[in-house]
N, C-alpha and C positions, 0 to 999 in steps of 0.2 A: 566615530569614523571607523569603517571596516578595516580589519587588519588580517594578517595571516592567522592570528590567534582566533578570530571569529570562525574562520574556516576550520581550523584544527578542532575547536570546541564542538562544532557540528559533526565533524567526522568521528571524534571520540565518543560523542553521545550516541551516534548510530552504532558504533562498534560495541559500546557497553550494552546497548539494548539487545543486539543480536546475541552477544555472549551470555546474556541473562536468559536466553531461551525464547525470545520473541522474534521470530523470523520476519523479514521484510516481505510485504506483499509484492509479488513480482508478476508482471505481464511480459510476454515475449513477442518480438517482431522478427520476421524472417522473409527474405525474398521468395522462399518456397512455401510460405504460409498461406492462410486464407482468412479473410475478414469474417467468414462465417463460423470460424472456430472460436474456442474459448480464450485462446491466448495464454493459457496457463501452462503450456508445455513448450520447451525450447525446440523440439522437433515433432514432426507428425507421428502419431501412434501407428502401430502396425496395420490397423484397419483403415488408415487414412480418413478417420472420422473426426479427429481433433488434433490440435497442435497450435502453433504460434499464429498470431495475426500476420497479415501481409503488409500493413501500412502503419505508420506512426499515428495517423488520424484515428484509426480504429482503436489503438491502444489508449489514445487521449480520451476518446468517447467512452471507453469502458471505465476509465477512472471517474469520469463525470457520473456515470451510473452508480459507481461505488459510493461516491460522495452523497448522491441523492438518497441512497438507502440508509445512510447513517454516518457517523464519524469515520474518518480514515483510520487505518490501523495505527497504533501508537508509534510504531517504528517507521511509518511512512510507506511510500509506494515506489518501486523501481520499475522502469520499463527497460528491459535488456534487449538489445538489438543484435541479432546474429550477423556475423561479419559479411561484408559484401558492399556493393555499390548500389545506392538507392537513387534513382533518377526522378527528380521532381519536375512537374510541369506547372506547379503553383506553390506558393510558400506554405510551409508547415506552420500553422498559427496556434498560439496558445493565448488565452484571455484570462480574465479574472476568475472565471468559473473553473479554470484548470489549476488553481492555486493549491499549494499545500499549506502547512502551518509550521511554526517553530518546532512543535512537537512531532508533526507528521509531514516531513518534507517529501517532495516528489523529485525523483531523479531519472533522467533519460541517459542511458550509457550503453556502450558496447558489451557484448558478452566477454567475459574475462579472456584476455589474450588475443582478441580478435580486432580487426580493423574495419571500421564502418565509415563509408564515404557517402556524404550527402551532396549530390551534385545537381546543378541546374543545366547540365549539358547532355548531349547525346553522342554516343560512339558512332563514328563514321565507318562505313563499309563500302564495298564496290570500287576499290581502287584499281585504276587501269593506267597503262602508259598513255602519254599524249601522242595522238596520231594525226590530229587535224593540222593540215599544212598551213592554214592561215594563222593558227595559234602558234605553231612552231616558229613561224616567221617573225612573230612579235617577241619571241623569247630570246634571251641571251644565248649565244652559241654554246657556252659552257653548261647550260642547264638542259639542253636537249638530250633526251635519253635518261635523265636523272629525275625529272619532275614527273609526278603522278597526278592523276585527276580523279575526282569522284563527282557524281551528279547528285546535288543536294535535293532537288525536287523529286527525284526518284525515291528518295528516302523520306518523303513527306515533310521536308524542311523547306519552308518558304520565307521565313523571316531572316533575311541576311544582314540586317542592320544597315545603316546608312553611313556613307562617308560625309559627315557634316563638320563644319568648322566649329570651334568653340565660340559661343556667343560673346565671350570676352576672354581676357587672359585667365589662365589657370582653370578654365572650365571646358570640359569636353567629355564625351562618352565614347568608349571604344566600340560599342556594338558587338558584333560577332567576333569571337576570338577562337584561335585554334590552339589546342594543347596536345603535346606529344610526350608520353611517359611522364605525366605530371608536371610538365613545364610549358609555359606559354611560348609559342613560336613567334617569329618576327614577321610582321606584315612587310612584304618586299619593299626594300628601301635602298637609297643611295645618299651618301656613302654607307657602306655596310656597318661601319663604326664611326662614332664621332660626328663631326659637322663640317660643312664648308662655310666660308665667310662671304658676306656681302662685299662686293668690290666697290660699289658706289651706289648712292641712292639716286632715283630718277623722278621722284614726285615733284610736282610744281610748288607745293606749299612747304616752305622751310620751317623748321622747328629748332628753337634754341632754348635749352633748359640749363640755365646757369653756366653757359659756355659749352655744353654738350649739344652738338648740332646734328640734325637729321632732317627728315621730311615727314609729313603727315600721311601721305598716301603709300599704299603697298606696291611700290614700283621700284625695282632695283636692278643693278647690273650684276651679272654673274660672270665667272671666269671659265674658260674652256668651252667645249661643245657638248658636254654630257646631256644637258636638257633638250637637245635636238631629238633625242630618243623618245622623249615624252610627248612630242607633238601628236595630237590626235588621240591620245590615250584618255579614257574616261576618268573623271574624279581624281585628278592628280592633286595630292595634298602635300603641303609643307608644314613642318613643325619647327618653329624658330624662337629664339630669344631676340626679339626684333629691335629693341631700343635699350632696355635695361637688362642686366644680368639676372634679375630676379622676377622677370615677367615674361613668360612664354605664351604662345598661342598657336593653335593649329588652324591653318587657313587653306582654302581651296585655290588652286591656280586658275585664273581666268584666261590668260593668254601667255604665250611664249614667243617673243620676237627674236628669232635666231640670228637675224642680220645685225640688230643692235645689241644682241645678248641681254635683253631686258625681260624679266618676268614681272607680270602684273597679277596681283592677287585679287580675288573676288572680295566684294564688300561683305561685312563691315571691316574697316581698317582697324589695326591694332590700337588700343587705347592710347599708348604712349608714342606711337609713330615708329619710324625705322631709321637706322643709321649705319653708316659704313663700319665694317669690321665685326658686326654682330653675326651670329652663327645660326645655321638651320640645316635640316636634311629633308629630302623628299621621300615620300612613301606611297603605298597603294598603287604600285606600278608593276605590271606583269613583266616588262622588259628588264626590271631590276631584280627579278627573282633569279639570283645568280649564285646562291650558295646553300648548303644544307641548313635546314632550320627556317627557311623563308617560305612564305605562302602568299597566295593571292586569290580573291574570290571575284569571279565574273558575275556580278549581280544580275545582269540582264539575262544571261544564259543559265544561271544557277549552277555553275561549275566551279568547284574549288580546286586549285592547283597547289601542290605541296612537294617540296624537295625534302624528304625525310632525313634527319640526322642518322648517322650510324653510331649510336651510343646508347647507353643504358640510362635509366632514371638517375638524376644527379642532384646533389645539394645545390641550392641557389648560389649563383655567383661562381660556380666551379665548372669548367668545361672538361668533360671526360674524354680521354683519348682511346679508351678501351672500346672494342667492337661489341656490338650487340644487335638486337632486333632493329630493323629499320632499313630503308634504302631501296626496297623492292615492293611491288604490290603483294607478293606472297608473304613477305616479312610483316607487312602492315596488318595482315590478318591475325598475327600473334601479338600485336602491339596496341596499346591503348591510345587511340587517336580520337579526340572528341572536340566538339565545338560548344561554346556557351550559347544558351538560348533563353533561359529564364531572366527576365529583366528586373523582377522584384527581388526581395530578400529570400534566402533559402529558409530562414527561420524568423518568425515574427512573434515576439512576446509582448503583449499589451496588458498592463495592469495586473500582471501575475505576481504572486508572492510565494516565497520559499520553494522556488523551482530551480533545480540545477541541471544544466546540460553538460554532461561530462564525457570527455574523451572522444568526441566525434570529429570527423574531418569534414569541413565545409569547403566546397570548391566549385569553380566553373559556373558562376553566374555573371551576368553583365553588370550588375549593380552592387550595392552593399550586401554582404553575405548575411549578416545577422542584425536584427533590430530589436532592442529592448526599450520599451517606453512605459513610464509609470510603474506602479507597483512597488514592491519592496523585497529585498533579499532574493532577487533573481540573479543568476550568474551563469557565465560560461566558465567551466573549469577544465583545464588540461585538454582543451580543444585545439585543433589545427585549422586555421583559416588561410587559404592560399588560392592563387590563380583566379581571382575575381576581378571584375572591371572597375568596381568602386572601392569603398572602404571595407575593411575587414568587419567592423562592427560599429553600431551606433547605440549608445546608452544615453537616453534622455529622460529627464524627469524622474519621479519616484525617489526612493531613498535606499541607500545601501545596496545598490545594484552594481554589477561590474563584471570584470574579467579577472581570472586568476590562473596563472600557470599556463597560459595559452602561447602558441607559436603562430605568428602572423607574418606572411611573406608573399612576395610576388603579387601584390594587390595593385590595382590600377591607380587608386588614390592613396589615402593614408591608412593608418592602422585602425585607430579607434577615435570616434567622436564622443566626447564625454561631457555631459551637461546636467543641469538640474539645480534645484534650490531657487530661492527668491531673492533677487538683489535688493529690491525695495525694502524688504524686512531683514535682509542679511541672514535668511534662514538657510542653513547648509543642507545639501542633499546627501553628502557622504558616499557618493558613487566613486568607483575606484578602478584602476588598472594596476595590477600587482603581479610581480614575478613572471612577466611576459617577455618573450623574445620577439622583437618586431624589427624586421630587416628587409632590405630590397623591396621597399614600397615606393610609391610614386612612379610606378612603371608606365602609366599612360599620361597622367597629369603630374609632372615632376615638381611643380611649384605650388607652394602654399598647402601642400598635403602632408601633414605632419604624422609622425608615428602616433602621437596622442594630441588631439585638439580639444582644448578644455574651455568651458564657459560656465557661467552661473556662479554658484557659491559652494565652497567647501568640498571640492573633489580632491582625491588623493592619487598620485601617480608615484609608485614606489617599487624599488627592487627590480626594475626592468632593465633589459639589455637592448639598446637601440643602436643600430649600426647599418652602414652601407646604404645610403639613400641620397637622392639628388638634392633634397632641401631639408627642412627643419626636423628636429626630433620632437619638440614640444612647441605648440602654438597655443597661447592662452589669453583669456580675457576673463573679467569677473573678479571675485573677491575670495579671500581666505582659502586659496588652494595650497596644497602642500606637495612639493616635488622633492622627493628624498630617496637616497640610496640607489640611484640609477647610474648605470654605466652607459656613456654615450660616446661613440667614436665614428669617424668616417661618414659623417653626414655633411650636407651642403656641398656635395660633390659637383653639382651642376650650377651653382650659384655663388655669387659674391655679394657683399653687403647683406649678409644673411646671418642668422643666429641659430645655434643648436636649440636653445630655449629662447623663445621670442615673445614679446608683447609690446604694444604701443598705443599711443594716441588717446589716452583717457586718464584724467587725474583722479577719477573716482574708483578705479580698479585697484584697491588697496588690500593690505593684509596677506599678500602672497609670500610664501617662503620657499626658497630654493636652497636646500641644505644637503650636505653629505652626498654629493654626487661626484662622479669621476668623469671628467671631460678629457678626451685625448685624441690626438691626430685629427685635428680640425683645421683645414687650410683654405677651403673654397675652391671654386673652379679654376684649374690651372694655377693654384696657389695664389689666386687674386685677392684673397682675404675674406675670412668670415669670423664670427664671434662665438664664444661659448655661451654667455648670457647676454642677450641683446634687448635692452629696455629702450625701445625706439620712441622718437617723437614725443618727448615730454611725458613719458610714462612715470608714474610716481609710486613710491612707498613699497618697493619690494625688498625683501631681505635675502641677500646672497651670502650664506654663512657656511663655513666648514667644508667647502668643496675643494677638490684637487683638479688643477688644470695643468696638463702636460702636452707640449707640442700643439698649442692652440694659437692661431694667428693673432687674434685679439681676444683675451679671456673674458673681460667684462666691458660692455659699452653702456654708458648712461647717456642717452641722447637728449639732453636738455631738460630732463625731469627733475623732481625734487623728492626729498625725504627717503632716499634709497640708502640702504646699508650694505656695505661690502666689508665683511669682517671674518677674520679667522680662516681665510682661504690660503691654499698653497699654489703658487704660480711657478712653474718650472719650464724653461725652454719655450717661453711664449714671446712672440715678437713684441706685443704690448700687453701688459698686465691689466691696467685699468684705464679706460678712456672716459672722460667727462667733457661734454661740450655745452655751449649756450646757444644752441641753434635758434631758439625762439627769439633771441636778441639779434638774429641775423637773417639768414636765408629762409628760415621757417617761421618768421614773424606772423605771417598770415594765418598760421595754424592756431594762434591764441584764441581767435574767435570760435574755432571748433572746440577748444577745450572748455570754453564758457558754456557752449551748447551741451556738451557732455555732462558738465556739472549740473546744469539745470534739469537734466533728466532724472536725477536721483534726489530723494528727500534728505539731503545732507544736513539740513538744519533741524531735523527731527530725530527722535530716538528710533533705533539704536545708533544711527549714524553719528550724531553729535558727540556721543560718548566714545564710540569706537574710533572715529577718525576726526578728532577735533581740529586738525590742521585745515580741513576744508572750510571751516567756519570763517576763516580769515583769508582764504586762498585768493579771492578776487581783489581784495584790498591790499595784498602783499606782493605786488609785482609778479604776477603769475608767469611772466616770461623768463624770470630769473631762476636759475637752477639752485635754489636754496635747500639747505637741510641735508645734503648728501654727506655720508660719512664713510671714509676708507680707513679702517682701523685693524691693527693686530694681524696683518697678513704677512706671509712669507713670500718674498720675491727673489728668485734665484735663477741666474743665467738667462734673464730676459733682455730683450733689446731695449725696452723702456718700461719703467714702472708707471709713472703718472703722466699719461698723454692727455693733459688737461688743456682745453682752450683757455686762453688767458682771461677772457671775460667770465669764465666759470670758476677759475682757480680760487678767487677770494671767498667763494661760497661753499667750498668743500672742506670739511674737517678731516685732516690727514694726521693720524697720530699712531705711535707705537708700532710701526711696520718694520719688519726686518728686511732690508733691501740690500741685495748683493753682498751680504755677509754670510759666510758659510753657516747654513742652518744645522749642519751635522745630522744629516739623514741617517737612518739605520743602514741602508744599503742603496745608495743612489744608483750605482751601476746596474742594479736589477730593478730600478724604479720603485723601490720601497721607500716612500717618502714619510714614513713615521719618523719621529724625532728621538734622538738619543737623549739620555738623561742630562748630558752636558750641553744641550742645545741652548743658545742664547735666546731663543724665542720664548722659552718658559718664563724668563724674567719679565717679558713684556706682557704677560698674561695670556699667551696663546693657549688654547684648550685642545686637547687631543681629539683628532678626527676618528670616529669609529669605522675605519676602512674595512674591517672584517665583516661589516654588515652590508657593504655596498654590492649591488648587483644581484643576479639571480641566486636563488637558494634551492637546494635539493628538497623535494617535497613529494608526497603522494599525488598532489595536484599539479605537478609539472608535466607538460605534454611530452617533453624529451629531456634526456640527461645523458651525458653532459651537453652543454650548449656550445657547439663549435661556431666560431666566427672568424673573420679575417679583417685585417687592417688594410685600408687602401691609402696609398701615398701617391698623390697626383704627380706624374712625371718622375717617379722614383727610379733609380737604377736598382740592380739586383741587391737588395738590402732587406734584412729582416728586422722587424720591430716588435718588441713585446706588446701584447694586447693590453696589458695593464700592470700595475704594480702588485707585488705580492705582499700582503700585510704581514708584518713581523710577528703579530700575535699568533699566527698560524705556523711560524717557522719551527717552533719547538717540536712539532710533530714530524718534521722532515729534515733530516740532517745532511742529506747528500747534495753537494753543490756540483755544478758543471760549468766548464768554460765553453765558449762558443765552438760549435762543430763537434762536440763530444756527445755521446749518448748520455741521457739523463736518467738517473736511477733514484726516484723518490721512494720513500718507504711505502711498500704496497699495503693495501688494506683489504681485509676480508669483507664478506657481505654484511657483517655486523659493525663495520667501521673500526675493527681492531687491527693493529699493526701485525703483519705477517712476518714470520721468521724467514731467513734466507732460503731455506730449503723449499718452502712453499710459495715463494714469491713468483709472481707471473712475470712475463716479459716486460722489461722497463719501458716507460714512455720514451719517445725520441723527440729531438728538436730539429728544427730546420737548420740547414747549413748555408753558409754564405758570409759575405763581408758585412759587418755591422758595427755601429758604435756602441752597441749594448748587446748582451745575449739574453736569451729567453730561458726562464726557468719554468718548466711544466711540472707541477707537483700535485700530490693528493693532499687533501685537507679534511680534517674532521672536527666538527663542533657540535656538541650536544647530541651525539649519536648519528650525525649525518656526515656523509663523505662526499668529496669533490675530487674527481680525477679526470685526466684526459691526456691527449697527445698533441703533438705539433707536427704537422706534415709540411715539409718545406718544398714548395714549388712556386717559383716566381713566374708569373704569367705576363703575357704581353701587355695586359692592362695594369700591371704592377700591383696586383692583389696578392697578398702573401697570407698563406694559411697560418692560423695561430691557434693556440689552445683555447679551450672553453673559458668563459668568464672567470678570471682569477679572483675577483671580488665576489665570490660565489656563495658565501655562507654568512649567516648571522647567528648570533647566540640568542636563542629564544628569550632568555631572561632579560635581555637588554633591549628588546623591542619597545620603542616608545609607545 
């Protein structure tokens, strides 16, 4: 299975070859180049007769010629791209004939120190004030004089996308999107933030799901008179969580009855119906374009309206108050305003081998940015994927393909879809997502779009930082996957009855391991309740081992399945540590037939299944509805509301032993969320094993897209209060002796560029921490392990949405020698 070592070995091999005097064959690409040139020069020569290529396709084709003429150079081939923005009208495609080899890999990368953006969009020009009286009459009074317009058809842009409802829940496409200074803007909506709630349902067909009542038809009563502004407007859309907290859908408005205050939605109706108290917002409305950052496209006229923000390019999730370009037609000439046009992937790799795409920025497409299918040892390394309408990347089939060190954010769906292998033969793919920072995803489809969605056999998701998203961090199915050393926080922000790591409804999906992860600050929508590890609807045989759960509503939920292990975990400040129920003996009894169907789909009576998973041989004859074989052992439970929230019908079938429950575990430094154990901890006597927290999270590496990785903790409904983003492992404390109390400047030992501690006279300005009232204080420190350093700062600004800036991932390093 691929690891950081694999990547390091390849890099070291390349470095060794170059140092031995064998230069890498290099072709160059530049926006000012020509595909008629040789591509062997980074800039045009004085006579303008030779220089770099103009397109990636031309460089790709030259490598094909090179391969046809004989073996590739022993040191491989590099395509270096001169900095700039490269607008694509079709995907850049690589196939099997574009492959390298283990000895001669092929790499596409930016020129050293330069930024290369691969975009599926177009920059908009021709901005003018709005002067049409009929249009101004439709606009909010506050927007008149501030909103600008541009004619898309005059710029040869005719594909405006469509305002279409999702065919069912969690499925919709954004179509055309507008970006300003590298950030997606908001399609004009009401309310500007949050949701409004259904006052009452008005459909004729009532629905009752175990006492939860609503109706089948999309007809409901609204409060107030705001929708009267929408009457007669084209393509009025609503996005709502119509019946359950975990099932959204975008739907078009069919009619608005202003006398009865009833909105009727166009068919098809939501799968689960509608009920009182659920929430929604309206969008795609010119009358609701009432604040900076909102836009609207008149698809019939081909005119796009935009109220530009007055701010610079920002980090995701942070609103800048500083002034910058924007706000006037003249200012927009100096500002990057673009729309997404390309519907397919920006990069498509099919059956390639030993190809690395390194350090590029992929952005502004309507769908998934990168597709890797088949082949072997193809990867994205240190890339940035942002501002696309679909997933960041899809890795399917093949072996040892994946992403390492990438940043993925502001994507419409999830981060990465990862699959491969053969379930019938239990053949692993070994595909991976490692050392990636995935955050602020699910921007368009907030439900069921995980940071990493995993299927097949034998994938690895490791050392990632996943944070600030409306739903799941990891959604998985299949066998023998490994989820380890990840830090996960502030997800499931828009949903309850959800899980940071989630799987369900199949007794054959066995052999999965969830170990050495750090889950923290997980609450659910309006603190309604979510889970750290959620094994739903009779899911079987997962191992949850050696994880740390802090401030998690419900840390582990076993939903009626069997043969699950919960061992050697630390639960602190959780409302519920472990939940086990027997739902298949009650309200979910009908699901047992589905379990039998799933079992019949796999050759569980044949090899290698019968040896790997012998419990399945007797599954049907051993009361499949009964949650047998679950083990809860050697866990530490401290300051939790409840340890064993077991349904009484499940309790006799759960082995509970050697847990340390509400007895002081003697953490090294609980106040600073260092949950390592002191030598005198009573947990050691129970057989508790040390958790290698120093390996959890992102690590500094040549193949990291950015460093340090800054992120923020989101506390739903929090008052001005700061929370540490994670615990600081005691194994690193020996390098940093300076402590701080809350509200004081923090002075860690500064490190030089070689990772050595600096003396006082050469020390740089110390890092600072946020100020405010809190039950714990934050320590921001630098850390060094095996020649790598980790440092950062804490900027304290509590915002209206209660997002608090925090330092970069503190579980940020691992010792190379201890990598499994």
